[in-house]
C-alpha positions in Angstrom: 18.1 -25.0 15.9 15.9 -24.5 18.9 13.0 -22.0 18.8 14.6 -19.4 21.2 17.8 -19.3 19.2 15.9 -19.0 15.9 13.9 -16.1 17.3 17.1 -14.4 18.5 18.7 -15.0 15.0 15.7 -13.5 13.2 15.6 -10.5 15.6 19.3 -9.8 15.3 19.8 -10.4 11.6 16.4 -10.5 10.0 15.7 -6.8 10.3 19.2 -5.7 9.8 19.3 -6.1 6.0 18.3 -2.5 5.1 20.8 -1.1 7.6 23.7 -2.5 5.5 22.6 -0.7 2.3 24.1 2.6 3.3 27.9 2.3 3.2 29.9 3.8 6.0 31.7 6.2 3.6 28.3 7.7 2.7 27.4 8.7 6.2 27.6 12.4 7.0 29.4 13.6 10.1 26.6 16.0 11.0 23.9 13.8 12.6 21.1 16.2 11.8 22.0 16.2 8.1 22.4 12.4 8.1 19.0 11.9 9.6 17.5 14.2 7.0 19.3 12.3 4.3 18.0 8.9 5.6 14.5 10.3 5.8 14.7 11.5 2.2 16.3 8.2 1.1 13.3 6.3 2.4 10.9 8.4 0.3 12.7 7.7 -3.0 12.3 4.6 -5.1 15.3 2.6 -6.4 15.1 2.8 -10.2 16.8 -0.5 -10.5 14.9 -2.5 -7.8 11.6 -0.5 -8.1 10.1 -2.1 -5.0 12.7 -0.7 -2.5 13.7 2.7 -1.4 17.2 3.9 -2.2 17.9 3.6 1.5 17.3 -0.2 1.4 18.9 -0.9 -2.0 22.4 -2.0 -2.7 22.2 -1.1 -6.4 24.9 1.3 -7.7 22.3 3.8 -8.9 20.8 3.8 -5.4 24.2 4.5 -4.0 24.7 7.4 -6.5 21.3 8.8 -5.5 22.1 8.6 -1.8 25.4 10.4 -2.4 23.6 13.0 -4.5 21.1 13.6 -1.7 23.9 14.1 0.8 25.7 16.5 -1.5 22.6 18.6 -2.0 21.9 18.7 1.7 25.5 19.8 2.6 25.2 22.5 -0.1 22.2 23.9 1.9 19.2 22.6 -0.1 16.0 22.1 1.9 14.3 18.7 1.8 11.7 19.9 -0.7 14.4 21.2 -3.0 16.3 17.9 -2.9 13.1 16.0 -3.7 12.2 18.4 -6.5 15.7 18.1 -8.0 15.5 14.3 -8.0 12.0 14.3 -9.5 13.0 16.8 -12.2 15.9 14.5 -13.1 14.2 11.1 -12.9 10.5 11.8 -13.0 7.7 11.3 -10.5 8.2 7.5 -10.7 11.1 7.9 -8.3 8.7 8.9 -5.5 7.5 5.9 -3.4 4.4 8.0 -2.4 3.3 9.9 -5.5 2.1 13.5 -5.0 -1.6 14.2 -4.9 -2.1 15.9 -8.2 -4.7 15.7 -11.0 -2.6 13.1 -12.9 -2.3 10.9 -9.8 -5.9 11.2 -8.6 -6.7 7.7 -9.9 -3.9 6.3 -7.7 -5.1 8.1 -4.6 -8.9 7.9 -5.1 -9.3 4.7 -7.1 -9.2 2.3 -4.2 -11.5 4.2 -1.9 -14.0 4.7 -4.7 -13.9 1.0 -5.6 -14.5 0.1 -1.9 -17.5 2.5 -1.7 -18.9 1.1 -5.0 -18.4 -2.5 -3.9 -20.1 -1.8 -0.5 -23.0 -0.1 -2.3 -23.5 -3.0 -4.6 -23.5 -5.5 -1.7 -26.0 -3.4 0.3 -28.3 -3.0 -2.7 -28.2 -6.7 -3.5 -29.0 -7.6 0.1 -31.9 -5.2 0.2 -33.2 -6.6 -3.1 -33.0 -10.2 -1.8 -34.7 -9.2 1.4 -37.6 -7.5 -0.5 -37.9 -10.5 -2.9 -38.1 -12.9 0.1 -40.7 -10.7 1.8 -42.9 -10.5 -1.4 -42.5 -14.3 -1.9 -43.8 -15.1 1.5 -46.6 -12.6 1.4 -48.3 -13.9 -1.7 -51.3 -16.2 -1.2 -51.3 -19.8 -2.3 -52.7 -20.7 -5.7 -55.5 -23.2 -6.0 -53.0 -25.9 -7.2 -50.7 -25.2 -4.2 -53.7 -25.4 -1.8 -54.7 -28.8 -3.2 -51.1 -30.1 -2.9 -50.9 -28.8 0.7 -54.3 -30.4 1.6 -53.1 -33.7 0.1 -49.8 -33.6 2.1 -51.8 -32.8 5.3 -54.2 -35.7 4.8 -51.3 -38.1 4.4 -49.6 -37.0 7.6 
């Protein structure tokens, strides 16, 4: 297959996988509600796949959750109410982006704190090496080193 054809194939079909996850019978006739449902579906984790949103997953449980979201939206629930309902039913693991709460502080703050700690260790080690190098070059030669240097200079 030539390069342009391969590029067209990838562009047409490579990114279309998640679009096939939502079945046509799930789509709401109200476009505003459907857009809200799709937005909510991208925020919730598929409990079967665990690394996909329910919007991307073909698992039966993901389909059930998508239908549940659409039912809740058509009954008049707000986005927050739908998310709270699903979290109450399945736990916070269902959220792809966990809430910022005391029990999730390690998730949110762990990486930045480790980066700051690592940068601090690197900076301190460079400063220590620089000060060790400065003190090593500033010390005078011992008598033994002077004799050895004089011998080397006479040979040259």
